[in-house]
C-alpha positions in Angstrom: -23.4 -10.0 -17.8 -21.1 -11.2 -20.5 -19.6 -14.5 -21.3 -16.4 -15.3 -19.3 -13.2 -16.8 -20.5 -10.6 -18.8 -18.9 -8.3 -16.6 -16.8 -4.7 -17.3 -16.1 -3.0 -15.9 -13.1 0.8 -16.3 -12.6 2.5 -15.7 -9.3 6.1 -16.0 -8.3 6.4 -17.0 -4.7 8.2 -14.5 -2.4 8.2 -14.6 1.4 6.5 -18.0 1.3 7.9 -19.2 4.6 7.1 -22.8 3.7 3.3 -22.2 3.7 0.9 -24.7 2.3 0.0 -23.7 -1.2 -3.7 -23.2 -0.5 -2.8 -20.9 2.5 -0.3 -19.0 0.5 -2.8 -18.5 -2.4 -5.4 -17.3 0.1 -3.0 -14.6 1.2 -2.3 -13.5 -2.4 -5.9 -13.9 -3.7 -8.2 -12.1 -1.3 -11.0 -12.3 -3.8 -11.2 -16.1 -3.6 -12.0 -18.3 -0.6 -9.6 -20.9 0.6 -12.1 -23.6 -0.1 -12.4 -22.5 -3.7 -8.6 -22.4 -4.0 -8.4 -25.9 -2.6 -10.9 -27.0 -5.2 -8.7 -25.5 -8.0 -5.7 -27.3 -6.6 -7.6 -30.6 -6.3 -8.9 -30.3 -9.9 -5.4 -29.7 -11.3 -5.9 -26.1 -12.2 -2.9 -25.0 -10.1 0.5 -25.8 -11.4 3.8 -25.2 -9.6 6.9 -25.1 -11.8 4.8 -26.8 -14.5 3.6 -29.7 -12.3 0.3 -30.2 -10.6 0.4 -30.4 -6.7 -1.7 -31.3 -3.8 -3.1 -28.8 -1.3 -0.5 -29.7 1.3 2.4 -28.8 -1.0 4.6 -26.2 0.8 5.8 -23.4 -1.4 9.3 -22.1 -1.7 10.6 -18.7 -2.7 11.0 -18.6 -6.4 8.3 -21.2 -7.1 6.3 -20.2 -10.2 2.6 -20.8 -9.7 0.2 -20.8 -12.7 -3.5 -20.8 -11.9 -6.1 -21.6 -14.5 -9.5 -20.2 -13.5 -12.4 -21.7 -15.2 -14.6 -19.5 -17.4 -17.2 -17.6 -15.6 -19.9 -15.1 -16.3 -18.4 -11.6 -15.7 -20.5 -8.5 -15.1 -20.2 -5.9 -17.8 -18.4 -2.8 -16.5 -19.7 0.4 -18.0 -17.6 3.5 -18.7 -19.1 6.4 -16.6 -18.5 10.1 -17.0 -17.3 11.5 -13.7 -15.1 14.3 -12.5 -11.6 12.9 -11.8 -8.9 14.9 -10.1 -6.1 14.2 -12.5 -2.6 14.9 -11.1 -0.7 13.8 -14.2 -1.4 12.0 -17.5 0.5 10.9 -20.6 0.2 8.1 -23.1 1.5 5.5 -20.6 0.2 6.4 -17.1 -2.4 8.5 -15.3 -2.3 9.6 -11.7 -5.5 10.4 -9.8 -6.1 12.1 -6.5 -8.8 9.7 -5.2 -11.5 11.1 -3.0 -12.8 9.5 0.2 -15.6 7.0 -0.3 -14.6 6.0 -3.8 -14.0 2.3 -4.5 -11.0 1.7 -6.8 -12.3 -1.1 -8.9 -15.5 -3.1 -9.4 -16.3 -5.9 -7.0 -19.5 -7.6 -5.7 -21.8 -4.8 -4.6 -19.7 -2.1 -6.4 -20.1 -2.5 -10.1 -20.6 1.2 -10.8 -19.3 4.5 -9.5 -15.8 3.1 -9.0 -12.5 4.7 -10.2 -12.3 2.1 -12.9 -15.7 3.2 -14.3 -14.4 6.8 -14.5 -11.1 5.8 -15.9 -12.7 3.8 -18.7 -14.7 6.9 -19.8 -11.8 9.3 -19.3 -9.2 7.1 -21.1 -11.7 5.8 -23.7 -10.9 2.2 -22.6 -7.2 2.7 -23.3 -6.1 0.9 -20.2 -3.9 -2.1 -19.5 -5.7 -5.5 -19.5 -3.4 -7.5 -17.4 -5.8 -7.6 -14.4 -8.8 -8.5 -16.5 -12.2 -6.8 -17.2 -12.8 -5.9 -13.5 -9.5 -4.1 -12.9 -8.3 -2.5 -16.2 -5.3 -0.3 -15.6 -5.2 -1.0 -11.9 -1.7 -2.0 -10.7 -2.2 -1.1 -7.0 -5.0 0.3 -4.9 -5.8 2.2 -1.8 -8.8 1.6 0.5 -12.2 3.1 -0.2 -11.9 5.6 2.6 -8.2 6.4 2.1 -7.6 9.5 -0.1 -4.7 10.5 -2.3 -2.4 9.6 -5.1 -3.1 6.4 -7.1 -1.5 5.4 -10.5 -3.2 3.5 -13.3 -1.5 2.2 -16.4 -2.7 2.7 -20.0 -0.7 -0.2 -21.5 0.6 -3.7 -20.5 4.1 -2.4 -20.9 3.5 0.4 -18.3 1.7 -2.0 -16.1 4.5 -4.6 -16.0 7.1 -1.8 -15.4 5.2 -0.4 -12.4 4.4 -3.8 -11.0 8.1 -4.6 -11.1 8.9 -1.5 -9.2 6.2 -2.4 -6.6 7.7 -5.9 -6.2 11.2 -4.5 -5.8 9.9 -1.9 -3.2 11.5 0.9 -5.2 8.4 3.1 -5.3 8.2 6.0 -2.9 4.9 6.0 -1.0 4.3 8.5 1.8 1.1 8.7 3.7 -0.2 11.1 6.3 -2.3 9.8 9.2 -3.7 10.9 12.6 -3.4 8.2 15.3 -4.8 7.8 18.8 -2.5 8.6 21.7 1.1 9.9 22.0 3.8 8.0 20.1 6.8 7.5 22.4 9.4 8.1 19.7 9.7 10.9 17.2 10.4 8.3 14.5 10.8 4.6 14.1 10.2 1.4 12.0 7.6 -1.3 12.4 8.8 -4.6 11.0 6.1 -7.2 11.5 4.6 -9.7 9.0 1.0 -9.2 8.0 -1.4 -11.9 6.9 -5.1 -12.7 6.8 -6.8 -12.6 10.2 -7.2 -16.2 11.4 -10.9 -15.8 12.1 -12.2 -12.7 10.3 -11.2 -13.0 6.6 -12.1 -9.4 6.0 -9.4 -8.3 8.3 -5.6 -8.5 8.3 -3.4 -9.0 11.4 0.2 -9.4 12.6 0.9 -13.0 11.8 4.4 -14.2 12.6 3.7 -17.8 11.5 2.0 -17.3 8.2 2.2 -13.5 7.4 4.3 -11.8 4.7 7.1 -9.4 5.4 5.8 -5.9 6.0 7.8 -2.8 7.0 6.5 0.7 7.7 8.7 3.7 8.7 7.0 6.6 10.6 7.9 10.0 12.0 5.9 12.4 14.1 4.8 15.6 12.3 2.7 17.2 15.2 1.5 16.2 18.6 -1.9 17.0 20.1 -3.5 16.3 23.5 -4.9 12.9 22.6 -3.7 12.3 19.0 -0.5 12.4 16.9 -0.1 13.5 13.3 2.3 11.2 11.6 4.0 10.5 8.2 4.3 6.9 7.2 6.5 5.6 4.4 5.9 2.2 3.1 8.8 -0.1 2.3 6.4 -3.0 1.4 2.7 -2.7 0.5 0.6 -5.3 2.2 -3.2 -4.9 2.5 -4.2 -2.5 5.3 -0.4 -2.3 6.2 -0.4 1.1 7.9 -3.7 0.5 9.7 -2.6 -2.8 11.0 1.0 -1.8 11.9 0.0 1.3 13.9 -2.8 -0.5 15.6 -0.4 -3.2 16.6 1.8 -0.7 18.6 -1.3 0.7 20.3 -1.9 3.7 18.1 -4.8 2.9 15.7 -5.8 5.4 13.1 -8.4 7.9 14.1 -11.7 7.0 12.5 -10.7 3.4 11.8 -13.6 1.3 12.9 -12.0 -2.0 11.8 -8.7 -1.8 13.7 -9.5 1.0 16.2 -12.0 1.9 18.8 -15.7 1.4 17.9 -16.5 5.0 19.0 -15.0 7.9 17.3 -14.9 11.4 18.9 -15.3 13.1 15.5 -18.0 12.6 12.8 -15.7 10.8 10.3 -16.1 8.5 7.3 -13.5 5.8 7.9 -9.8 6.2 8.8 -7.8 9.4 8.6 -5.3 8.3 6.0 -4.0 10.2 3.0 -1.7 8.9 0.3 0.3 12.1 -0.1 3.3 11.2 -2.2 4.0 8.6 -4.9 7.4 8.4 -6.6 8.1 6.2 -9.6 10.5 5.6 -12.5 8.6 6.4 -15.6 7.9 3.1 -17.4 9.0 4.4 -20.8 11.8 6.9 -20.0 13.1 5.6 -16.7 13.1 9.2 -15.3 12.2 9.4 -11.6 9.0 11.4 -11.1 7.3 12.3 -7.8 3.7 13.2 -7.5 1.8 14.6 -4.5 -1.8 15.3 -3.5 -2.8 18.0 -1.0 -4.6 17.0 2.2 -8.4 16.9 1.7 -10.4 19.7 3.3 -11.8 17.5 6.0 -8.3 16.4 7.1 -7.0 20.0 7.2 -10.0 21.1 9.2 -9.6 18.2 11.6 -5.9 19.2 12.3 -6.9 22.8 12.8 -9.6 21.9 15.3 -7.0 19.9 17.3 -4.6 22.8 17.8 
């Protein structure tokens, strides 16, 4: 463990919908409990537009929130040699084809063997520091059991540029998934707000009252007897968005034990979801670049067995 330091988080409210600030922050900061966030607000460590507020303050779009997190002891994250499937790399960014079962960044219970541990070794610690010592270089993430393209940033300049594109929803993100059942339409759009589950904080859910705007476009790629192979394109990027949206229309992802059936007819590790395409404007040149990752072997074999 190493000595901590005061951490500053700054958030500009979007899709606030008049939520209480403690509830809004619990949606944005999944790594902190609502009671802890309420404590921060009560102790004056949360400022809105430069002023301290109470927990019942209702946020408005455009509010500038500044959170001052007290110093804490932070675990020391060690650079670890590992084989990374590098899709592209330059002095600003690196794109990885993440395998199934790999956690993106350290968190309680996962302080080694994560993508960050491997990136720290591969990049010789030349990673952006905006997200602190636990998430160097990480500007977005995909679930542990989701495979495919993920971008990391080597400088704060690159990090800010990619984060801006994510906020503007200008990044191209296409995923392949296998879902239960037969989708009625060949293509469509799911527009339903997503927020933290009201009972189980580890889950997300459709939440029309307190959720944030979430849009997923889908199209059918292939139909099978009991399943459908689909492409999903994200317009927004909420936590578990594809998994929650498809489950909400009665077609959960095959293998998803959180949002789908408890029993799976195939021996799978988690949901069948692959981040196939990521398109960005390069943070330095502004050139549009598109990167892709092939379907993992297990996914290809699964599709073949269904034919």
